[in-house]
C-alpha distance (Angstrom), angle and dihedral (degrees) to the residues before:
residue distance angle dihedral
M1 . . .
V2 3.79 . .
R3 3.75 117.4 .
G4 3.77 144.6 176.9
R5 3.76 140.0 52.5
I6 3.79 117.5 -95.5
S7 3.77 104.8 -107.5
R8 3.79 103.3 168.9
L9 3.81 139.7 24.4
S10 3.79 118.7 -174.5
V11 3.79 129.6 177.2
R12 3.80 131.0 -164.3
D13 3.78 133.3 -164.2
V14 3.82 104.0 -131.0
R15 3.81 119.9 -175.2
F16 3.79 136.4 176.5
P17 3.84 122.4 -163.3
T18 3.80 94.8 -126.0
S19 3.81 91.3 146.9
L20 3.81 89.4 73.8
G21 3.80 89.8 72.5
G22 3.79 99.4 30.3
H23 3.79 90.3 -109.7
G24 3.80 112.0 159.4
S25 3.81 93.8 11.4
D26 3.80 121.3 148.8
A27 3.80 140.1 160.2
M28 3.81 94.3 -75.7
H29 3.80 101.3 28.5
T30 3.78 105.1 47.5
D31 3.81 99.3 164.6
P32 3.82 109.1 27.7
D33 3.78 121.8 168.3
Y34 3.78 101.9 -155.8
S35 3.79 105.6 -128.4
A36 3.76 144.5 154.2
A37 3.76 144.8 -152.7
Y38 3.82 98.1 -126.6
V39 3.80 115.7 -155.2
V40 3.80 124.6 -166.3
I41 3.81 121.4 -170.3
E42 3.80 122.1 -164.5
T43 3.80 131.8 -173.2
D44 3.79 136.3 -160.8
A45 3.82 90.5 -112.8
E46 3.79 115.4 125.4
D47 3.82 93.2 -124.8
G48 3.83 90.5 77.0
L49 3.80 92.1 -142.6
K50 3.80 118.3 158.3
G51 3.79 130.4 -156.2
C52 3.80 115.4 -135.3
G53 3.78 124.3 -164.1
I54 3.78 134.2 169.2
T55 3.74 137.8 -168.9
F56 3.78 118.3 -156.5
T57 3.82 122.4 -117.0
L58 3.81 137.4 164.8
G59 3.79 102.5 -124.6
K60 3.80 115.5 -89.4
G61 3.78 109.2 62.7
T62 3.78 95.7 37.4
E63 3.79 87.6 105.9
V64 3.81 88.4 58.8
V65 3.81 91.2 54.1
V66 3.81 88.8 49.2
C67 3.81 89.3 54.9
A68 3.81 90.0 50.3
V69 3.81 91.3 51.0
N70 3.78 90.2 52.8
A71 3.80 90.2 47.8
L72 3.83 89.7 54.8
A73 3.80 95.8 42.9
H74 3.81 94.6 95.7
H75 3.81 89.1 67.9
V76 3.82 88.7 62.5
L77 3.80 108.6 31.9
N78 3.80 118.5 96.1
K79 3.81 91.8 9.5
D80 3.80 121.0 130.5
L81 3.79 110.2 -115.3
K82 3.80 88.4 -139.7
D83 3.81 90.1 59.7
I84 3.81 92.0 48.3
V85 3.80 96.3 50.9
G86 3.80 90.4 40.1
D87 3.81 88.9 62.8
F88 3.78 104.2 20.5
R89 3.78 91.9 155.5
G90 3.78 90.3 56.0
F91 3.79 91.2 46.4
Y92 3.81 91.4 52.2
R93 3.79 91.4 47.7
Q94 3.80 91.0 49.6
L95 3.80 90.5 55.0
A96 3.80 95.3 42.3
S97 3.80 94.5 43.5
D98 3.78 103.5 46.4
G99 3.77 101.5 156.0
Q100 3.80 94.6 -126.4
L101 3.80 105.6 24.6
R102 3.79 90.4 49.8
W103 3.79 87.4 71.8
I104 3.81 90.2 71.5
G105 3.83 91.5 47.2
P106 2.89 136.6 -0.2
E107 3.80 103.1 -158.9
K108 3.79 90.3 -35.4
G109 3.76 139.5 88.2
V110 3.79 127.3 -3.3
V111 3.80 97.3 -8.5
H112 3.77 92.2 51.4
L113 3.79 92.7 46.0
A114 3.79 87.3 54.4
T115 3.80 90.8 47.1
A116 3.81 89.8 52.0
A117 3.81 92.8 52.8
I118 3.80 91.5 51.4
L119 3.80 93.5 45.8
N120 3.79 91.6 48.1
A121 3.81 89.6 53.2
V122 3.80 91.1 50.6
W123 3.81 91.7 49.1
D124 3.80 89.4 49.3
L125 3.81 93.0 50.5
W126 3.81 91.9 45.9
A127 3.80 91.3 51.8
K128 3.80 93.8 45.5
Q129 3.78 91.3 52.5
E130 3.79 88.8 51.3
G131 3.81 89.3 49.2
K132 3.81 94.4 -119.0
P133 3.79 140.1 105.9
V134 3.81 112.2 -105.3
W135 3.81 94.1 -105.0
K136 3.80 90.3 55.5
L137 3.80 91.7 47.2
L138 3.80 88.5 56.6
V139 3.81 94.9 42.6
D140 3.80 91.9 52.2
M141 3.80 94.7 48.4
D142 3.77 115.8 106.6
P143 3.83 111.2 -117.5
R144 3.79 95.1 -108.6
T145 3.81 93.1 53.8
L146 3.79 91.8 46.8
V147 3.80 92.4 50.3
S148 3.80 90.1 48.9
C149 3.83 88.5 63.4
I150 3.81 92.9 60.9
D151 3.80 125.9 87.4
F152 3.82 106.8 -139.1
R153 3.79 94.7 -174.8
Y154 3.83 112.0 136.1
I155 3.82 94.9 11.7
T156 3.81 105.4 66.2
D157 3.80 91.3 102.3
V158 3.82 88.6 68.3
L159 3.83 102.9 21.7
T160 3.79 125.0 21.2
E161 3.77 127.3 -169.0
E162 3.80 88.5 -107.0
D163 3.83 91.0 52.0
A164 3.80 91.5 51.6
L165 3.79 91.7 47.0
E166 3.80 91.0 52.6
I167 3.82 91.4 50.3
L168 3.80 92.0 50.7
Q169 3.79 93.2 45.1
K170 3.80 90.6 53.3
G171 3.79 88.1 48.7
Q172 3.78 90.9 61.5
V173 3.81 87.5 80.2
G174 3.80 107.1 94.0
K175 3.80 92.4 1.7
K176 3.80 95.0 127.8
E177 3.81 91.5 50.2
R178 3.80 92.3 48.6
E179 3.80 91.2 51.2
E180 3.78 91.2 50.0
Q181 3.79 90.4 48.9
M182 3.80 91.8 50.8
L183 3.79 92.3 49.1
A184 3.79 91.1 49.0
Q185 3.81 100.1 40.6
G186 3.78 105.1 21.3
Y187 3.78 129.6 -129.6
P188 3.83 119.8 -63.4
A189 3.79 111.4 -103.8
Y190 3.78 142.7 163.8
T191 3.79 132.5 -142.3
T192 3.79 127.6 -126.2
S193 3.78 93.9 169.2
C194 3.79 94.6 94.8
A195 3.81 98.5 49.9
W196 3.79 111.5 48.4
L197 3.79 112.2 151.3
G198 3.80 94.8 -117.6
Y199 3.80 95.0 56.6
S200 3.80 121.2 109.5
D201 3.79 120.3 -118.6
D202 3.79 90.6 -107.0
T203 3.80 91.1 52.5
L204 3.81 90.9 48.7
K205 3.79 92.5 53.2
Q206 3.79 93.7 43.4
L207 3.80 94.9 49.5
C208 3.81 94.8 43.1
T209 3.79 90.1 50.7
Q210 3.79 90.9 50.5
A211 3.81 91.7 46.3
L212 3.80 90.0 55.1
K213 3.80 90.0 51.7
D214 3.80 88.8 50.2
G215 3.80 90.4 55.9
W216 3.81 102.7 -102.1
T217 3.81 115.0 152.3
R218 3.81 100.8 172.0
F219 3.81 123.4 62.4
K220 3.80 133.6 -177.0
V221 3.80 123.0 -157.0
K222 3.80 127.3 -164.2
V223 3.80 114.2 -124.7
G224 3.79 140.4 164.3
A225 3.80 110.4 83.7
D226 3.82 101.1 85.6
L227 3.80 125.6 5.6
Q228 3.79 97.3 -148.9
D229 3.78 90.4 47.9
D230 3.81 89.8 49.7
E231 3.79 91.9 51.2
R232 3.79 91.9 50.2
R233 3.79 94.5 47.1
C234 3.82 94.1 45.0
Q235 3.80 89.7 50.9
L236 3.80 90.3 50.6
I237 3.78 90.9 51.6
R238 3.80 93.7 45.9
D239 3.80 90.0 49.8
V240 3.80 89.2 55.8
I241 3.82 102.2 39.4
G242 3.79 96.9 34.1
P243 3.81 130.7 -136.8
E244 3.81 96.8 -70.9
K245 3.81 97.9 60.9
T246 3.81 119.9 87.7
L247 3.81 118.8 -105.2
M248 3.80 125.1 -167.9
M249 3.80 129.2 -176.7
D250 3.80 132.7 -146.7
A251 3.82 125.8 -164.4
N252 3.82 95.9 178.4
Q253 3.82 94.8 -136.8
R254 3.81 94.1 -53.9
W255 3.83 103.2 134.7
D256 3.75 141.6 67.3
V257 3.82 113.1 -126.4
P258 3.85 99.1 -98.7
E259 3.79 90.1 42.0
A260 3.80 90.9 53.2
V261 3.79 92.3 52.7
E262 3.80 93.4 47.2
W263 3.81 94.1 44.5
M264 3.79 94.9 48.2
S265 3.79 91.8 45.7
K266 3.80 86.7 62.5
L267 3.82 92.8 46.1
A268 3.82 93.1 47.4
K269 3.82 90.4 94.3
F270 3.80 88.4 73.2
K271 3.82 89.8 61.4
P272 3.82 100.5 -126.4
L273 3.79 116.2 -169.5
W274 3.79 90.5 -144.1
I275 3.79 146.2 -15.8
E276 3.79 112.4 -126.8
E277 3.80 123.4 -147.1
P278 3.80 96.6 -9.0
T279 3.81 92.2 169.5
S280 3.82 143.1 3.2
P281 3.82 110.5 -29.4
D282 3.81 90.4 -132.9
D283 3.81 94.5 53.1
I284 3.79 99.2 93.2
L285 3.79 94.1 162.7
G286 3.80 88.6 50.1
H287 3.80 91.0 54.2
A288 3.80 89.5 49.5
T289 3.81 91.5 50.8
I290 3.79 91.9 49.2
S291 3.79 91.1 46.9
K292 3.80 93.8 52.2
A293 3.79 90.6 49.8
L294 3.80 94.0 49.4
V295 3.81 99.1 42.8
P296 3.83 92.6 85.0
L297 3.81 87.7 54.4
G298 3.79 91.8 53.4
I299 3.80 93.7 -113.6
G300 3.80 122.2 134.5
V301 3.80 125.4 -152.6
A302 3.80 120.0 -131.1
T303 3.77 129.9 -173.8
G304 3.78 121.4 -143.4
E305 3.79 143.1 -140.7
Q306 3.79 93.9 -40.4
D307 3.80 92.5 60.6
A308 3.82 100.9 32.2
G309 3.75 94.9 -101.5
Y310 3.80 98.3 -72.7
S311 3.81 115.3 172.2
T312 3.78 112.8 -143.1
E313 3.78 89.6 -152.4
M314 3.80 93.3 45.9
K315 3.80 89.4 -136.1
E316 3.77 89.1 124.5
E317 3.76 139.5 -3.0
S318 3.77 118.7 -145.9
V319 3.76 102.1 -167.2
K320 3.77 103.9 -157.1
K321 3.74 114.1 159.9
H322 3.76 111.0 179.2
Q323 3.75 83.4 142.6
Y324 3.79 126.5 22.5
P325 3.81 112.9 -100.8
D326 3.78 123.3 -99.7
G327 3.81 105.4 -114.1
E328 3.78 93.4 -146.5
V329 3.81 92.4 52.0
W330 3.79 90.1 49.4
K331 3.80 90.1 50.7
K332 3.79 92.3 50.3
L333 3.80 90.8 49.7
L334 3.79 89.7 55.7
A335 3.79 90.8 49.4
A336 3.80 91.7 47.2
Q337 3.79 90.9 53.6
E338 3.79 92.2 49.8
N339 3.79 91.3 51.4
């Protein structure tokens, strides 16, 4: 049972100088300093538990997200946690639809990054009070409660609350077995840590070799700045990991649509499972065009953080939610796949 009134919300600007070693570098973000706006929520409950939530940034600009968190804080302070979790959909909508701050959103950019940090902190506090990690809190929720946490505004023409409830209810079959399997075997994942764009060839080979020893079977490489450089680096990685391991590519929104098709046609020989964020995250029709062109080559097209990691080919889903997905973008991705 959740308890307490939210008495304090603090936020810190936390930065790490990852750019010094090329860590996190890609074709669009060549010198990122991996950072976060770090939110901590406290209540007047005697348990002393705190909710911690972050939203990911790249260094400069984190201070702007911090300002946005502070601007949204009044929607959280002095509220009973029980009231928030009892109407989580309404709480989300209150944050996302602030009558004035919405003007510099809505549900995009700095304001939404700030919203995500606050929501993550609330989820964390809720789970801690229930004595569970967040994933377990969600897994143990009955379908109706889980659906009640979601704001279906703008997407009911493709997914209604009743549709979502039916999907989740059907998913109850085999749920216990799937949870046991995940706990025993883990969740499938890939590594990008060995193939940032700013790494030297020697570093690439060293890190890929170590990743293989550590048991990794899926690798993602950053591409998009220079074709010849991409070809050389992809060949180096393939030479190390071999033809049987899975390779994915990520251009981080670098290309125009025709450029993406041409570039990936030349990288197809390295057998990538997908190309992630080949173009602007808002260009849904562009993603569809790229996907149709690359299907004959056996290459899928995946979106990234901006669009909740939806794969237009449905070969994989990389659910990466640094920022909550834009419902309208998600809806357009579904329509693009159907067409």
